[in-house]
C-alpha positions in Angstrom: -1.1 -2.7 26.8 -0.6 1.1 26.6 -2.7 1.8 23.5 -6.3 1.1 22.4 -7.0 1.1 18.7 -10.5 2.4 17.9 -11.5 2.5 14.2 -7.8 2.3 13.2 -6.7 5.2 15.4 -4.4 4.7 18.4 -5.5 6.2 21.7 -3.2 6.1 24.7 -4.7 3.7 27.3 -4.1 5.9 30.4 -6.2 8.7 28.8 -9.0 6.2 28.0 -8.9 5.1 31.7 -8.7 8.8 32.9 -11.6 9.8 30.7 -13.7 6.9 32.1 -12.8 7.9 35.7 -13.8 11.6 34.9 -17.1 10.4 33.4 -18.0 8.3 36.5 -16.9 11.0 39.0 -18.9 13.7 37.2 -22.0 11.5 37.1 -21.5 10.8 40.8 -21.0 14.5 41.6 -24.2 15.4 39.8 -26.1 12.6 41.6 -24.7 13.8 44.9 -25.9 17.3 44.2 -29.4 16.2 43.4 -29.5 14.0 46.5 -28.8 16.9 48.8 -31.0 19.3 46.8 -34.2 17.2 46.4 -34.0 14.0 48.4 -32.0 13.8 51.6 -33.3 10.3 52.3 -31.0 7.6 50.9 -33.6 4.8 50.4 -36.1 7.1 48.7 -33.2 8.4 46.5 -32.1 4.9 45.4 -35.7 3.9 44.6 -35.9 6.8 42.2 -32.4 6.7 40.8 -33.6 5.6 37.4 -35.2 9.0 36.9 -32.0 10.7 37.7 -29.6 8.6 35.5 -30.4 10.3 32.1 -29.6 13.7 33.5 -26.5 12.5 35.2 -25.2 10.7 32.0 -25.9 13.7 29.8 -24.3 16.1 32.3 -21.2 13.9 32.5 -21.0 13.2 28.8 -21.3 16.9 27.9 -18.5 17.9 30.3 -16.3 15.1 29.0 -16.9 16.2 25.4 -15.9 19.8 26.1 -12.8 18.5 28.0 -11.8 16.6 24.8 -12.4 19.6 22.7 -10.2 21.7 25.0 -7.4 19.1 25.0 -7.7 18.8 28.8 -6.1 15.4 29.2 -3.2 16.0 26.7 -2.4 19.3 28.3 -0.9 17.4 31.3 2.2 16.8 29.2 3.0 20.4 28.4 1.3 22.5 31.0 1.5 20.2 34.1 -1.3 19.5 36.6 -2.1 23.2 37.2 -2.6 23.8 33.4 -4.7 20.7 33.2 -7.0 21.8 36.0 -7.3 25.3 34.6 -8.6 23.9 31.4 -10.9 21.6 33.3 -12.4 24.7 35.0 -12.9 26.3 31.6 -14.6 23.1 30.3 -16.9 22.9 33.3 -18.0 26.5 32.9 -18.6 26.1 29.1 -20.6 22.9 29.8 -23.2 24.7 32.1 -25.1 26.5 29.3 -24.7 23.5 27.0 -26.4 21.2 29.6 -29.1 23.9 29.9 -29.6 23.7 26.1 -29.8 19.9 26.3 -32.6 20.4 28.9 -34.5 22.6 26.5 -34.3 19.9 23.8 -35.5 17.1 26.1 -37.2 18.7 29.1 -39.5 15.6 29.6 -36.6 13.3 30.7 -33.7 15.6 31.6 -35.6 17.3 34.5 -32.6 17.9 36.8 -30.6 19.7 34.1 -33.1 22.5 34.1 -31.8 23.8 37.5 -28.8 26.1 37.1 -28.0 25.7 40.8 -27.7 22.0 40.3 -25.4 22.4 37.3 -23.2 24.8 39.1 -22.9 22.9 42.3 -22.5 19.6 40.5 -19.6 21.2 38.5 -17.9 22.3 41.7 -18.2 18.9 43.3 -17.0 17.3 40.1 -14.0 19.6 39.9 -12.8 18.7 43.4 -13.4 14.9 42.9 -11.6 15.0 39.6 -8.7 16.9 41.1 -8.2 14.2 43.8 -8.6 11.3 41.4 -6.2 12.7 38.9 -3.5 13.3 41.6 -3.8 9.6 42.6 -4.0 8.5 39.0 -0.8 10.3 37.8 1.1 9.2 40.9 0.3 5.7 39.8 1.1 6.3 36.1 4.4 8.0 37.1 5.5 4.6 38.5 5.3 3.2 35.0 2.1 1.2 35.8 0.8 1.5 32.2 4.1 1.3 30.3 5.3 -1.7 28.4 8.9 -3.0 28.4 10.1 -2.9 24.8 13.2 -4.4 23.2 14.3 -3.3 19.7 15.8 -5.9 17.4 18.2 -3.9 15.1 20.6 -1.1 15.6 20.9 0.5 12.2 19.2 3.4 10.4 15.6 2.3 11.2 16.4 1.7 14.8 18.1 5.1 15.1 15.1 6.8 13.5 12.7 5.3 16.1 15.1 6.1 18.9 15.6 9.8 18.0 12.0 10.6 17.3 10.5 8.8 20.3 13.0 9.5 23.1 11.7 12.9 24.0 9.7 14.1 25.7 10.1 11.0 27.9 6.7 11.3 29.6 4.9 11.0 26.3 6.0 7.4 25.9 3.8 4.5 26.7 6.8 2.2 27.0 10.1 1.6 28.7 13.0 1.0 26.2 15.2 -1.7 27.5 17.7 -1.4 24.6 18.7 -2.3 21.1 20.0 -5.7 19.9 22.3 -5.4 16.9 22.3 -8.1 14.3 25.5 -9.6 12.8 26.8 -7.7 9.7 24.4 -4.8 10.4 25.9 -1.3 10.6 25.4 0.1 14.1 24.1 3.6 14.4 23.0 3.4 18.1 25.2 4.7 20.9 26.9 1.9 22.9 25.1 2.8 26.2 21.8 1.8 24.5 23.0 -1.4 23.0 22.3 -4.8 24.7 24.9 -7.5 24.6 23.0 -10.8 24.6 25.4 -13.7 24.8 22.5 -16.2 24.5 19.3 -16.2 22.4 16.5 -13.6 22.6 14.3 -16.3 24.0 16.6 -17.0 26.9 17.1 -13.3 27.5 13.4 -12.5 27.8 12.9 -15.4 30.2 15.3 -13.8 32.6 14.4 -10.2 31.6 10.6 -10.2 30.8 9.5 -7.8 28.0 6.1 -7.1 26.6 7.1 -6.4 23.0 9.9 -6.9 20.6 10.2 -4.3 17.8 11.8 -5.6 14.6 13.6 -2.5 13.1 16.1 -4.2 10.8 17.3 -2.3 7.7 17.6 -5.2 5.4 15.5 -8.3 6.2 17.0 -10.1 3.2 20.0 -10.8 5.3 17.9 -12.9 7.5 16.1 -12.7 10.9 16.3 -15.1 13.8 12.9 -16.4 13.0 13.0 -19.5 15.2 14.1 -17.3 18.1 11.4 -14.8 17.5 8.8 -17.6 17.3 9.9 -18.9 20.6 9.5 -15.4 22.1 6.0 -15.1 20.6 5.0 -18.4 22.1 6.0 -17.0 25.5 3.4 -14.3 25.0 5.7 -11.5 23.8 4.2 -9.3 21.1 6.3 -9.1 17.9 5.7 -5.9 16.0 7.2 -4.3 12.9 9.3 -1.1 13.4 7.0 1.0 11.1 3.9 -0.1 13.0 5.5 0.6 16.3 6.6 4.1 15.2 3.2 4.9 13.8 1.4 3.8 17.0 3.6 5.7 19.4 4.1 8.9 17.4 0.7 9.0 15.6 2.5 9.8 12.3 4.1 7.8 9.5 7.9 7.6 9.4 8.5 9.2 5.9 12.2 8.1 5.8 11.1 4.4 6.2 8.2 4.4 3.8 8.5 2.3 0.6 6.1 1.6 -2.1 6.0 -2.0 -0.9 4.9 -0.9 2.5 2.2 1.3 1.0 0.9 -1.7 -0.9 0.9 -4.3 1.8 0.2 -2.3 5.0 -3.3 -2.2 6.4 -5.2 1.0 6.0 -5.4 3.4 3.0 -8.9 1.9 2.3 -12.3 3.6 1.9 -15.8 2.3 1.3 -19.0 3.8 -0.1 -20.5 3.7 3.4 -17.5 5.7 4.8 -17.8 8.1 1.8 -21.5 8.7 2.5 -20.9 9.1 6.2 -18.0 11.5 5.7 -19.9 13.7 3.3 -22.9 13.8 5.8 -20.5 14.7 8.6 -18.9 17.4 6.4 -22.3 19.0 5.6 -23.5 18.8 9.2 -20.2 20.3 10.6 -20.0 23.0 7.9 -23.6 24.1 8.4 -23.2 24.2 12.1 -20.0 26.3 11.9 -21.6 28.6 9.4 -24.6 29.3 11.7 -22.3 29.8 14.7 -19.7 32.0 13.0 -22.0 34.1 10.8 -22.0 37.1 13.3 -18.2 36.8 13.5 -17.9 36.8 9.7 -20.1 39.9 9.4 -17.9 41.7 12.0 -14.8 40.6 10.1 -16.1 42.2 6.9 -16.8 45.4 8.7 -13.3 45.5 10.3 -11.6 44.9 6.9 -13.6 47.6 5.3 -13.0 50.0 8.2 -9.2 49.5 7.9 -8.7 49.5 4.2 -11.7 51.4 2.8 -15.1 50.6 1.5 -13.8 49.6 -2.0 -11.1 47.3 -0.6 -11.9 43.6 -1.3 -12.9 41.6 1.7 -12.2 38.2 0.2 -9.5 36.8 -2.0 -9.3 33.5 -3.8 -6.3 31.3 -4.6 -5.9 28.2 -6.7 -5.2 25.1 -4.6 -4.6 21.5 -5.5 -7.4 19.2 -4.4 -8.6 15.6 -4.8 -6.6 13.6 -7.4 -4.5 16.7 -8.2 -7.4 18.7 -9.5 -7.1 22.5 -9.1 -9.9 24.5 -7.5 -10.3 27.9 -6.0 -10.2 28.4 -2.2 -11.7 31.5 -0.5 -10.4 33.4 2.5 -11.0 36.7 4.2 -8.2 39.0 3.0 -5.5 39.3 5.7 -2.7 40.9 3.7 -2.3 44.1 1.8 -3.4 44.3 -1.8 -0.9 42.9 -4.3 0.9 41.0 -1.5 2.2 38.5 -4.0 2.8 40.8 -7.0 6.4 39.4 -7.2 5.3 35.8 -7.0 4.1 33.2 -4.4 6.2 33.0 -1.2 5.8 31.2 2.1 4.1 33.1 4.8 6.5 33.9 7.6 6.4 34.9 11.2 5.8 38.7 11.7 5.1 38.9 7.9 5.1 42.6 7.0 2.4 42.1 4.4 -0.2 41.2 7.0 -2.6 44.0 8.0 -3.6 44.8 11.6 -7.0 43.2 11.1 -5.4 40.4 9.2 -3.0 39.7 12.1 -5.9 39.1 14.4 -8.1 37.0 12.1 -5.1 34.9 11.1 -4.2 34.1 14.8 -7.8 33.2 15.5 -8.1 31.4 12.1 -11.2 33.5 11.2 -9.6 34.1 7.8 -10.3 30.5 6.9 -14.1 30.7 7.6 -15.1 31.3 4.0 -13.8 27.9 3.2 -17.0 26.6 4.8 -18.5 27.2 1.3 -15.8 25.1 -0.3 -16.9 22.3 2.1 -20.5 22.7 1.2 -19.9 22.7 -2.6 -17.8 19.5 -2.3 -14.4 20.8 -3.4 -13.1 20.4 0.2 -13.9 18.2 3.2 -14.2 19.4 6.7 -11.3 17.2 7.8 -8.3 16.4 5.6 -4.8 17.6 4.6 -4.7 21.4 4.1 -4.7 22.3 0.4 -1.5 23.8 -1.1 -0.9 26.0 -4.1 0.1 24.4 -7.4 3.4 26.2 -7.6 4.4 24.8 -4.2 3.0 21.4 -4.9 5.2 21.1 -8.0 8.3 22.1 -6.0 7.5 19.9 -3.0 6.6 16.8 -5.1 10.1 16.8 -6.6 11.8 17.2 -3.3 9.7 15.2 -0.8 8.9 11.5 -1.5 5.2 10.5 -1.6 4.1 14.1 -1.3 1.5 13.6 -4.0 -0.2 10.8 -1.9 -1.8 13.5 0.2 -4.0 14.3 -2.8 -5.7 10.9 -2.5 -8.3 12.5 -0.3 -10.1 15.8 -0.4 -8.3 18.6 1.3 -9.8 19.8 4.6 -10.7 22.9 6.5 -8.9 21.3 9.5 -6.8 18.2 9.8 -4.7 15.8 11.9 -1.5 17.7 11.0 -3.0 21.0 12.2 -3.6 19.4 15.6 -0.2 17.8 15.9 2.2 20.2 14.3 2.7 24.0 14.1 2.4 26.1 10.9 4.5 24.8 8.0 6.6 27.7 6.8 9.3 25.9 4.9 10.1 22.6 3.2 11.3 20.9 6.3 8.1 21.7 8.2 6.1 20.5 5.2 8.0 17.2 5.2 7.1 16.8 8.9 3.4 17.6 8.3 3.3 15.1 5.5 4.1 12.4 8.1 0.9 13.3 10.0 -1.2 13.7 6.7 -0.1 10.1 5.7 -1.2 8.9 9.1 -4.6 10.4 8.6 -5.0 9.1 5.1 -3.9 5.6 6.2 -6.2 5.5 9.3 -9.1 7.8 8.3 -12.5 7.0 9.8 -15.6 8.8 11.0 -14.3 8.5 14.6 -11.0 10.1 13.8 -12.8 12.9 11.8 -15.1 13.6 14.7 -12.1 13.6 17.1 -10.2 16.1 14.9 -13.3 18.4 14.6 -13.7 18.4 18.4 -10.1 19.1 19.2 -9.9 21.8 16.6 -11.7 23.9 19.2 -8.4 23.8 21.2 -6.5 25.0 18.2 -8.8 28.0 17.8 -9.0 28.9 21.5 -5.3 28.5 22.3 -4.0 29.7 18.9 -2.1 26.5 18.5 -0.3 26.3 15.1 -1.6 29.6 13.8 0.5 32.2 12.1 
């Protein structure tokens, strides 16, 4: 199986395994450092290992947490092994003072974290061990060790949508596509070289050509499915999965072109509970308060920079009306990044190299500092820390008419950051907004405290590497 589903969110199994390997190797590297620094005698070391374990676990967990925040494991896809290891070095460096801070909080049981020499040497040992393990790991993964063999039943519009969206980049896929099996009387929209000509039944085919999964991507099920044949396949241990579910799992977004009201009603997800609501609000307050304390010096410097560029009387903040939970309009606050009267001729989409942006504004927009005053929107409850980004009423009215199910994104509070911000670049037009809606619907469908926490952690990568900012 190539994915693990935790709290309704799909995580690619190789990354789970890789994270576990990193955790164990970092703990081992730390223990090895302590052994040479303080013990030297193996039997004496093993007798006292229980005193070392808390420090080793915290050291390893802290490093892994920062790696997740910097997108270390995912960077392998776009930046290669060298980019991945460079991010790992950054994560290990950042973790040293964080581990030192953990020692200050619990000095009575994290004794070994109090030594900077141990932290530094352990990080160096860990880096080399991780580098070796990853090379071996990716050599194994490259041989399709974690990929499932998938066959798609159907060759019409839905099948083509799945094929086009998931065929590139190839190394992102957790599966090997064997081909598409067209149904009688179904329009074929798949190229001939991807079609499978099965003269017998599906059951007989999979016995000779084993597959892990059959994806049912038929445009009109009312015309009938080979249910008896599919049942025989299922009894052989083959997983039968709906095309929408498969697409959602592999792409981490919802296929907007395939969504129907019936699917929204009967699919799992799109559920909340009072316990989740309380937990989410608690996480919002904790995250917003932490960010406020950390960013307060930066916010003061931003105010000074805006005043220095535009004059003492120039406004440092500006407010806009945005659409929030259940379509209610509220005011969102930002540091001013454009000239005064930037929208005197009406609201327009922000564009690349926008001439209305000031010099200070260009910097704070790229670093997303202009969004920091929205911390107060989170604290007063008009926004959440995680959720779809709020849009202006004039754009909401336009987009709701042109994009199906656009209004569904207002079923939850808008957020300071969100799943779409992690997965897609800045939306500067209607087509981009349509694509981001696919990710917003995925978040709304699968929202959980774990997914919120994952988004908050990985937002650090967005800020540090300017991903998605304009």
